[in-house]
N, C-alpha and C positions, 0 to 999 in steps of 0.2 A: 069555619075559618081554617082549620087544619087541612082541609081538602084543597083550598086555594094555595096554601103554602107548598103542599106536595106537588101540585100541578106546576106551580112556578119553579119549584126546585127541579122537577123532571124536565121542563122545557130547556133549562140552561145546562142540563147534564149532558155529557158526551155519551154517544151510544156505546153500548158494550159490544166489543168484537166477539163474534162466535164463529169458530171454525171447527168443523168435524170432518174427518176422513170417512167418507161413505164406503168407498172400496178402493183397492189398489190392485194393479194387475201388470203382468208382462204383456206388452203389445207385440213386441218382436224381439227375438233372441237369436244370436248367431255366434258360433265359435269356430274358428278355423285354426288348426294346428299345422302350420306350414313345415315345421321341422319333421314331424312324423310323415307327412306326405312326401317329402324329399329324401327321407332316410338319413339325415345328418346326425352324427353322434352329438349328444348334448354337450360334450366337453369342448367342442369347437365353437360354441355359441357364447357370445358376450352380449346379453340383452340390453337394449335401450328402449324404455317404455314412454309412450306419450298418451295423454288422455285429452280427448275433446268432448266438450259438453255443450249441448244446445237445448233450449227450452221452448215450449209452446203451450199456450193456454187458450181455451175458448169457453164461451158461455154455453150451457146446456139448456134444453127447452124448459126444464123445471126451474121454478123460482129459486134464486140464490145458489144454484149449482153450477160448478165449473169443472172442466176436465183439464188437468195439467199433465203434460208429457215431458219427461226428462229423457234426453237421448245421450247415451254415453258410447264413445268409440275409444277402446283401449287397444293400442297397437304396439307390438314389440318387434323391433328389428335388431339384427346383429350389428353392433356398433362398428365392426371391422369392415363389412361390405354392404351394409344397409339392406341385406336380404331379409325378407319377412320371417318372423319366428311364429307369432300368433296374432290373430285379430279377433277381438271380442266386441260385439255390438249389442247394445241393450236399449230398447225403448221401453221405459217403465212409466205407467200412468197411474194417476189417482183421480178420483172424483171427490170433490170437496163441497161441503155446504158452508158458505161464507156469508155472514150477516154482520152489519154494523160497521163495515169499512167504508169510509167516504169514497165516492165515485172517483175522485182524482187520485186516490191512493190504492185503488183496487188492482190496477195492473202491476205495480211493484209488489204488492202483497202476494198476488198469484205467482209471480215469477221469482220471488225470494223465499217467502215463508212456506209455501206449499212444497216446492222441491226440497227445502231443508227438512221437512217432515218425512219425506220419502227416502232421503239419502241413505239412512242406515240399512234399509232393505236393499237398495241398489248395490251398496258396498258389499254386502253379504253375498248377493247373487254373483257378482263379478269375482269375488274371492273364491267362491265354490266352483265357478266355471273354469277358472284358470287351474285350480287344483285338480278338478276332474278331467281337465284336458291334458294332464301330464306335467304340469309346471308347478313351481312353488305358488302357494296362494298369493294373489296380488291384493294387498290391502291398500286400497286407494286412500290417499290423503283427503281430509275434508275439503269440500269445495266452498269457496267464498262466493255465495250466490249474489251478494250485494255487489261485489266487484264485477262479476259476470254481467249483472244487469246494467251497471254503469257503462261497461264496455260496449254492450249492445246498443244502448241509447246513443252513445258517442258515435258508433259506427253508422247508425241510422241518420243522425244529424249530418254527418259528413257526406253520406250518400245523397241527402236532400239538398245540400248546398250547391248552388250553381257553380259550374266549373270555372267561370271567370271571376267569381267573387273571391277576394283574398282572404286568407286565414286571419283571424283576429288574435 
């Protein structure tokens, strides 16, 4: 009788989410120091920094495995004349084993939780690159991956809406 109770209890139980980072890697890396190339003295530079983030995820051939790529573009320009100071581009990937996430929640999980796990490594790489490129280390602020995901969903919904349909 206890076996029936256990089976009934397991049937109503929610599945346990299991996520494991199998590997992480730099897929593409670029740093351009425009100040050094132009020969401008650093005293004439007033930096203005912008960060762009994009994400991509895809299923891998193995069961429960997904590849998530975070793309970061950190650009610094001189606030006085908008001339480039440096450009840092990093595509950072991770391969994740994910189980127990309902199908309707898998996409947000991959686009929010997985990049969140990779972010400390991305932040460190960008900080090291800017320092090694001759600038003070750029310690990127944390990224709100939930807000980023919501913005992307809203952008996609807007793009799919017919042009003659009024906004609600």
